[in-house]
N, C-alpha and C positions, 0 to 999 in steps of 0.2 A: 676556416674550419672551426666549428663550435666545440665547446668543452662539454663533455657528457656529465650531467649532474644526476646522481642516483637518488637523492632524497626527494621524495614526493610530498612529504608532510609540510614543507615550507615553500611558500610562493615567493615571487620576486617582491611583492608588496610587503610580505612579512620580513624579508631581508632588509628592505628600506626602513621599515619601522624599527627594526632591531638596530640599524645603523645609527638612528637618532639617539638611542639609549646606550650606545657602545661606550666603554670606559676610556678607550684611547682613540685618537684619530686614525691610527693605523688599522685598528680593527674595523672601524667604520668604512674605511676605503676598501678593505677586503670584502665586506658584506655588499657594498655597492657594486664592486666588480663582479661578484658572483651573481648579483641580481641582474646585471646586464647580460652576463653569459646565460643566465636562466631564460632570458627573453629571446635568445637566439642571436645576439650580437656576436660578431667574430671575436675570437680570443685576442687577437692583436688589437682590435679597436677597444674592447672592454678594458684591456690592460693599459692601453694608452690613455684612455679617459680617466683612469684611476691612478695614474702615475706609477705603474709598475711594468716589469717585463712580462711577456706572455708566458714564459716558462715559470715565472713566479706565480702567476695566476693559476696555471695548471697545478702547481704544487698545493696551492690553497684550496682548489676544488677537490683534490684528492683528500686533503685533511678534513674538509667540510663533509665529504661523502662518508668518511670513516667516523667522525666525531660529532657532526652536527654543528649548530651555531656556537656551542662552547669551544669548538676546535679553532675558531677564528680569533679568539682572544689571545693576547700575548701570554706566553707561558713564563712562569717565574724562572729566572736564571739563578742557579744555585752557586755557580762558580766553583773554584777548587776548594778542597777541604783545608782548614787551618792547619798549619804545621806546628804551631805551639798549642799545647793543651791549655785549658782554662787555668789550671794551677800554675803552669809556667808563665802565662800572661800576668797572673796575679803577682808572681815572684818578680817579673820584669817591672811591673808597676812599682813595687816596693823599692827595687834597685834605683829606679829613676827618681822616686820621691826622696829617698835617703841621700841621693847625690853621690858623686864619686869620692873615694878616699884618695887624696893626692899621693900618699906613699904607695898604696897598693895598685891604684889604677893609672897613676902617672898623668892625670888630667885634673883640672880644677872645676870643669863643668862638662856635662855629657854633650857630645855631638852624636849625630846619627851613625857616623862611621865608628865611633867608639862603642856605641851600643851594639852595633853589628858584630864587633869582635867579642863583646861580652856574651851575646846570644849564642855565637858559634862555640865559645869556650864552655859555657855552662849548660846549654841545652842541646848542643850538637846540631843546630839548625843554621844553615847558611842562607841568609836573606840578602837581597840587594839593598843598598842604602835607601833607595826610594821606598821599598817595602817596609823597612824599619820605620820610616816616617808615617806610613799608613797605619801600622800597628800602633804607634804612639798616638795618632789621632783617634783611633778606635778606642784607646784606653782613656781618652779625655785630655790628653796633653796638647798644648799649643806649640807651634814652632818658635814662639816668642819666649825668651827666658830672661831671667834677671842677670845683671852683670855679675860675673864671677868675682869672688873675693879671694885674693891671694892668701895662701895659708900663713905667710910670714908678715902679713900687713900689721902695722902698728896703729891702732885707732887714735891714741893720744897724739902722735906725731901728725896724723892726717888732720885732726881737729885744730891743732896749733897752726898748721899751714893754712887752713881755711881762714883763720882769724887774721893772719897777716897779709893775705892776698887781697888786692883791691877788688871791690865789687863793681862790676860794669853795669 
């Protein structure tokens, strides 16, 4: 059974030419599959030749009938809305840059699990630890950090120890 294409202003050759200029390979495959269907090839065969299911081809034909060639392009995915406002993200960035206070926060360097608790406490947003990492990456932070310095470390004692230690 063939797919009924309602748009008469575009021919199979026009679809093939548009496929050569398509932004993505997926959009080109859609255009080529519809060109085959336009020529009377069965829906099953047109879908098989272009690497898709016949139901998928049917859905693309409906979208092509409704929107034309522009309907075959990939649509931008917006994703879910951010749960922290820009001001809250700026505050989180300052928190990370300033580092933790050992007395107040109980840690000498931030881990994602620690920042998850800070975000929950200050902004009332409960993120997964992995999502905290994604937010930090978006803010320009790397997962690599400097070695933490113990708050009671004595610099002079450390330097004296280095001088007496053998160098390998």
